[in-house]
C-alpha positions in Angstrom: 83.7 33.4 -15.1 85.3 30.0 -14.6 86.1 27.9 -11.5 89.2 25.8 -10.8 88.5 22.4 -9.3 91.3 20.5 -7.4 90.8 16.8 -7.3 93.0 15.2 -4.6 93.6 11.5 -5.2 94.4 8.8 -2.7 98.2 9.5 -3.2 97.7 13.1 -2.3 98.5 14.5 -5.8 96.5 17.5 -7.0 94.7 17.4 -10.4 93.3 20.8 -11.2 90.7 21.2 -13.8 88.8 24.2 -15.1 85.0 23.9 -15.2 83.3 25.9 -17.8 79.9 25.6 -16.1 81.1 27.8 -13.2 81.5 24.9 -10.7 83.6 25.5 -7.5 86.8 23.7 -6.6 86.1 20.3 -4.9 88.3 17.9 -3.0 88.0 14.1 -2.9 89.2 12.5 0.4 90.8 9.1 0.7 87.5 7.6 1.9 85.7 8.9 -1.1 83.8 11.6 0.7 83.4 14.9 -1.2 84.6 18.1 0.4 84.9 21.5 -0.9 88.6 22.5 -0.5 88.8 25.9 -2.1 86.8 28.4 -4.0 88.6 30.8 -6.1 86.4 32.9 -8.3 88.2 34.4 -11.1 85.9 37.3 -10.9 84.2 39.1 -8.1 80.5 38.4 -7.8 78.1 38.8 -5.0 78.2 36.3 -2.2 74.6 35.3 -2.9 75.4 34.1 -6.3 78.3 32.0 -5.0 76.2 30.3 -2.4 73.6 29.3 -5.1 76.3 27.9 -7.3 77.7 25.9 -4.4 74.4 24.4 -3.7 74.1 23.3 -7.4 77.5 21.6 -7.2 76.6 19.7 -4.1 73.4 18.4 -5.7 75.3 17.4 -8.8 78.0 15.5 -7.0 75.6 13.7 -4.7 73.9 12.3 -7.8 77.2 10.8 -9.0 77.6 7.0 -8.6 79.9 6.0 -5.8 82.9 3.7 -6.3 81.9 1.7 -3.2 79.4 -1.3 -3.0 75.6 -0.8 -2.2 74.0 -1.4 1.1 72.8 -4.8 2.4 69.1 -4.2 1.6 69.9 -3.2 -2.0 72.1 -6.3 -2.4 69.2 -8.5 -1.2 66.8 -7.0 -3.8 69.3 -7.3 -6.6 70.2 -10.9 -5.7 66.9 -12.5 -4.5 63.9 -10.1 -4.6 60.5 -10.7 -2.8 59.9 -14.4 -2.1 57.0 -16.0 -4.1 53.6 -16.3 -2.2 51.9 -19.7 -2.2 48.4 -19.6 -3.6 45.7 -22.2 -4.4 43.9 -22.1 -7.8 40.3 -23.1 -8.5 38.5 -23.4 -11.9 35.5 -21.3 -12.9 32.7 -23.8 -13.2 30.0 -23.8 -16.0 26.7 -24.7 -14.4 23.0 -24.0 -14.8 21.3 -21.6 -12.3 17.8 -20.2 -12.1 17.2 -16.9 -13.8 14.7 -14.6 -12.2 13.8 -11.0 -11.3 13.7 -9.6 -7.8 10.8 -7.3 -6.8 9.3 -6.1 -3.6 5.7 -6.2 -2.5 3.2 -6.6 0.4 1.7 -9.7 1.9 -2.0 -9.7 2.2 -4.6 -12.1 3.7 -6.3 -14.4 1.3 -9.6 -13.3 2.8 -10.6 -10.7 5.4 -14.2 -10.7 6.8 -16.1 -8.8 9.5 -18.3 -11.3 11.3 -21.7 -10.4 12.8 -25.0 -12.0 13.9 -27.9 -12.3 11.4 -30.3 -11.8 14.3 -30.6 -9.3 17.1 -30.0 -10.3 20.7 -27.9 -10.0 23.8 -24.3 -11.2 23.5 -24.0 -14.1 26.0 -20.4 -15.2 25.4 -17.3 -14.8 23.2 -14.6 -17.4 23.1 -11.8 -15.7 21.1 -9.7 -12.5 21.2 -7.0 -10.8 19.3 -4.6 -13.2 17.6 -6.6 -16.3 18.4 -6.3 -19.1 15.8 -9.6 -20.6 14.7 -10.8 -23.5 12.7 -13.6 -23.7 10.2 -16.9 -24.2 12.0 -15.6 -23.3 15.4 -18.0 -21.3 17.7 -16.7 -17.8 18.2 -19.6 -16.1 20.1 -23.2 -16.7 20.9 -26.4 -14.8 21.9 -28.8 -15.6 24.7 -30.8 -18.5 23.2 -33.9 -18.3 25.4 -36.1 -16.2 23.0 -35.1 -18.2 20.0 -36.0 -21.5 21.7 -39.4 -20.2 22.6 -40.0 -19.1 19.0 -39.2 -22.6 17.9 -41.7 -24.1 20.3 -44.3 -21.6 19.1 -43.7 -22.5 15.5 -43.9 -26.2 16.2 -47.3 -25.8 17.9 -48.7 -23.8 15.0 -47.5 -26.5 12.6 -49.2 -29.2 14.5 -52.4 -27.2 14.5 -52.3 -26.8 10.7 -51.7 -30.5 10.2 -54.6 -31.4 12.5 -57.0 -29.3 10.4 -56.1 -31.4 7.4 -56.5 -34.6 9.2 -52.8 -35.4 9.3 -50.8 -36.7 12.3 -49.5 -34.0 14.6 -45.9 -35.1 14.1 -44.5 -35.9 10.7 -42.6 -34.5 7.8 -45.0 -35.5 5.0 -47.5 -32.7 4.4 -49.1 -34.1 1.3 -52.8 -34.7 1.4 -55.7 -35.4 -1.1 -58.5 -32.9 -0.8 -61.2 -35.6 -1.5 -60.0 -37.6 1.5 -60.3 -34.7 4.0 -63.3 -34.7 6.4 -64.5 -31.3 5.2 -64.6 -32.3 1.5 -66.2 -35.7 2.2 -69.0 -34.1 4.1 -69.6 -31.5 1.4 -69.5 -34.3 -1.2 -72.1 -36.3 0.6 -74.5 -33.4 0.8 -73.9 -32.7 -2.9 -74.6 -36.3 -3.9 -77.8 -36.3 -1.8 -79.0 -33.1 -3.4 -78.4 -34.5 -6.8 -80.3 -37.7 -6.1 -83.2 -35.6 -4.7 -83.2 -33.4 -7.8 -83.3 -36.5 -10.1 -86.3 -38.0 -8.3 -88.2 -34.7 -8.3 -87.5 -34.4 -12.0 -89.1 -37.8 -12.7 -92.1 -37.0 -10.6 -92.5 -33.7 -12.5 -92.5 -35.6 -15.8 -95.4 -37.7 -14.5 -97.2 -34.6 -13.3 -97.1 -35.8 -9.7 -95.5 -32.7 -8.2 -95.7 -29.0 -8.7 -93.2 -26.8 -10.5 -92.3 -25.2 -7.2 -91.1 -28.4 -5.7 -88.9 -29.1 -8.7 -87.4 -25.6 -8.5 -86.7 -26.1 -4.8 -84.8 -29.4 -5.5 -82.8 -27.7 -8.3 -81.8 -24.9 -5.9 -80.8 -27.4 -3.2 -78.5 -29.1 -5.7 -76.8 -25.9 -6.7 -76.2 -25.0 -3.0 -74.8 -28.4 -2.3 -72.5 -28.2 -5.3 -71.3 -24.8 -4.1 -70.6 -26.1 -0.7 -68.6 -29.0 -2.2 -66.4 -26.6 -4.2 -66.0 -24.4 -1.2 -64.8 -27.3 0.9 -62.2 -28.2 -1.7 -60.9 -24.6 -1.7 -60.8 -24.6 2.1 -58.6 -27.7 2.1 -56.3 -26.0 -0.4 -56.1 -23.0 1.9 -55.3 -25.2 4.8 -52.6 -26.8 2.8 -51.0 -23.4 2.1 -51.3 -22.5 5.8 -49.5 -25.8 6.6 -46.7 -24.9 4.3 -46.5 -21.4 5.9 -46.3 -23.0 9.4 -43.6 -25.3 8.1 -41.6 -22.3 6.8 -42.1 -20.4 10.1 -40.7 -23.4 12.0 -37.6 -23.5 9.7 -37.1 -19.8 10.2 -37.3 -20.1 14.0 -34.9 -23.0 14.0 -32.5 -21.1 11.7 -32.6 -18.1 14.0 -31.7 -20.4 16.9 -28.7 -21.6 14.9 -27.8 -18.0 13.9 -27.6 -17.1 17.6 -24.2 -18.8 17.4 -21.4 -17.2 15.5 -19.2 -19.8 13.6 -15.9 -19.3 11.8 -16.4 -19.5 8.1 -12.9 -20.8 7.5 -9.5 -21.4 9.1 -7.8 -18.2 10.1 -7.0 -15.8 12.9 -8.8 -13.1 14.8 -7.5 -9.7 13.8 -9.9 -7.5 15.9 -12.6 -7.9 18.5 -15.4 -5.3 18.4 -18.0 -6.4 21.0 -18.1 -7.4 24.7 -20.3 -9.8 26.6 -23.6 -8.3 27.8 -24.2 -5.9 24.9 -27.5 -6.0 23.1 -26.6 -6.2 19.4 -28.7 -5.4 16.4 -28.5 -7.6 13.4 -25.3 -6.9 11.4 -23.4 -5.3 14.3 -19.6 -6.1 13.8 -18.4 -8.7 16.4 -15.0 -10.0 15.1 -12.7 -9.3 12.2 -11.1 -12.5 11.0 -8.4 -13.0 8.4 -7.5 -16.2 6.4 -3.7 -16.5 6.6 -3.1 -19.7 4.6 -2.2 -19.2 1.8 -1.3 -15.5 1.7 -1.5 -13.2 -1.3 1.7 -11.4 -2.3 1.0 -8.4 -4.4 4.0 -7.4 -6.6 4.6 -4.6 -9.2 6.8 -6.1 -12.0 8.7 -3.7 -14.3 7.3 -3.4 -17.8 10.5 -4.8 -19.3 10.1 -8.0 -17.4 6.3 -8.3 -17.8 6.4 -10.4 -21.1 8.4 -13.1 -19.2 5.9 -13.6 -16.3 3.6 -16.6 -16.5 1.0 -18.1 -14.2 2.6 -21.0 -12.2 6.2 -19.7 -12.1 7.9 -20.3 -8.8 8.4 -17.4 -6.4 10.9 -17.3 -3.5 9.9 -14.9 -0.7 11.9 -13.4 2.1 10.7 -11.0 4.8 12.5 -8.6 7.1 14.0 -10.2 10.2 13.5 -13.8 8.9 16.2 -15.7 7.1 13.9 -18.4 5.9 12.9 -18.6 2.3 9.2 -19.2 1.6 7.9 -20.8 -1.5 5.0 -19.7 -3.7 3.9 -19.4 -7.3 2.4 -16.7 -9.5 -1.4 -17.1 -9.4 -2.9 -14.0 -11.0 -1.8 -11.4 -13.6 -3.3 -8.0 -14.3 -4.6 -7.6 -17.8 -3.0 -4.1 -18.2 0.2 -2.2 -17.5 -0.1 0.6 -14.9 0.4 3.8 -16.9 1.7 5.8 -13.9 4.7 3.7 -13.0 4.9 1.4 -16.0 4.5 -1.8 -13.9 2.4 -4.9 -14.1 0.5 -5.9 -11.0 0.6 -9.6 -10.2 -0.4 -11.8 -7.3 1.4 -14.8 -6.0 0.1 -17.4 -3.5 2.5 -18.1 -0.7 2.1 -21.1 1.6 1.8 -20.2 5.3 0.7 -23.4 7.0 2.7 -22.7 10.2 1.4 -19.0 10.3 4.9 -17.5 10.5 4.2 -15.0 7.8 1.8 -12.1 8.7 -0.5 -10.1 6.4 0.7 -6.6 5.8 4.4 -7.5 6.0 6.9 -6.1 3.5 8.5 -8.9 1.4 11.2 -9.3 -1.2 10.4 -11.9 -3.9 12.4 -13.5 -6.7 10.3 -14.7 -9.6 12.1 -17.6 -11.3 11.7 -17.0 -15.0 14.1 -19.7 -16.2 15.0 -22.6 -13.8 18.1 -23.7 -15.8 20.1 -20.8 -17.3 23.8 -21.5 -18.1 26.2 -19.5 -16.0 29.9 -19.3 -14.9 30.4 -19.6 -11.2 33.5 -19.0 -8.9 33.9 -19.1 -5.1 32.8 -15.9 -3.5 36.2 -15.7 -1.8 37.9 -15.3 -5.2 36.3 -11.9 -5.8 38.3 -8.8 -4.9 36.5 -5.5 -4.7 38.3 -2.2 -4.6 36.9 1.2 -5.3 33.7 -0.2 -6.7 35.6 -2.4 -9.2 35.4 -6.2 -9.1 38.2 -8.4 -10.2 39.8 -11.8 -9.8 43.5 -12.8 -9.9 45.0 -15.4 -12.2 48.6 -16.8 -12.5 50.7 -16.4 -15.6 54.4 -17.2 -15.8 54.7 -17.3 -12.0 53.2 -13.8 -11.5 49.7 -12.8 -10.4 47.5 -11.1 -13.0 44.3 -9.1 -12.4 41.2 -9.6 -14.5 38.2 -7.3 -14.3 34.9 -9.1 -14.0 31.2 -8.3 -13.7 29.4 -10.4 -11.1 25.7 -11.3 -11.0 23.7 -13.2 -8.4 25.0 -15.1 -5.4 24.2 -18.8 -4.8 25.4 -19.7 -1.4 29.2 -19.5 -1.4 29.4 -19.1 -5.2 29.0 -16.0 -7.3 27.9 -15.8 -10.9 30.3 -14.2 -13.3 28.4 -12.3 -16.0 31.5 -11.2 -18.0 35.3 -11.2 -17.9 35.9 -14.9 -17.2 35.5 -18.1 -19.2 34.6 -21.6 -18.0 37.5 -23.7 -16.6 39.7 -20.7 -16.3 41.9 -20.9 -13.2 41.6 -18.1 -10.5 43.2 -17.6 -7.1 40.8 -19.1 -4.5 41.7 -16.7 -1.6 43.7 -13.8 -2.9 43.6 -11.8 0.4 46.0 -8.8 -0.1 47.6 -10.3 -3.2 48.2 -7.7 -5.9 49.0 -7.8 -9.6 52.6 -8.4 -10.5 53.5 -10.2 -7.3 55.4 -13.5 -7.7 53.4 -16.5 -6.7 53.8 -20.3 -6.4 50.9 -22.6 -7.1 50.0 -25.0 -4.3 49.0 -28.5 -5.3 
């Protein structure tokens, strides 16, 4: 089956043509519009088939190029295109930055101690409470001192008595004494000397046969008694010296108990908890106050095993805590000798300065351990980085067109970002690309 097409020109003449593809007869108007003038099937087919063929002809003819000029928008694209966008370029800078590893940990007090009295007594006063800052040597609490003062007076009287028995002044600190110079020993010594002289005279008279044997034996016995009393006097003086030393120690103990009736701060710190109230009778060792030392603080960190070989004592540590934008300085102070087998980490401790007390023990902290203070790096402004769908890139300019370059970023240093890969030093990038895309014409601003 074939179709006959009549083409009507501008002068009205008819130019029939036979289409072998089964196209219907079409008519061109003077204005160039396409209209179907007549359809003459050479054979009879169903109406449905005719309509389908007609639709194909319409599609074919609409795809043909018109003899008339394009619209105004098309003419603008063909003649001028999109105007170039002005951009400013900056160079990637080669610099040295500190290399470190970031870990998290918990701040802990340098020392935490539960304070209590060494002696029993009634709590007479307490001058601190929760959160109070204290200084070393500051009095925190005290017991009723009456009993302790009486014990000191009793010990002083006993000491004076012991000194008097040795012939020493009642008041003094020198307890040294020579036994031979004490009254007791001098008396015994005199009796011993007298008995010895008497024995010597009786022995001379015995040799001359002027006295009886009984009188000589009596003189010898008196000499032995006197000698024994002399030795006993020396021992008595030594015992009194020991008693004097004992009384001296008892006085020191009494005075120390009076001192111990006051509770003093062992170091600078803060009160974490108060356990007792005024008026309570407290046994020795009863908890009174829990105190923590908050300067410096200990930061306990678990460092991954892969980083552990690079950690050294003395390395700087930069610490940040939640809700505080300040960065606190510290340094690595202690290293564990072994790796934890459960999580394959190395436990370390850093000391963090906390003179103003802004950091609190128990707080969660993020720490950067500076492993190398001067590692080479390539840096660009943070505004030059474009992130889309998780991919990071920068835009450069080549032949007046913007070009994308995939990069991998590292750490951020203020308003600059480290480029790990994808960019070389001194390479020019667009400083603020905004919504600039690859392939867009640009002009570089001076």
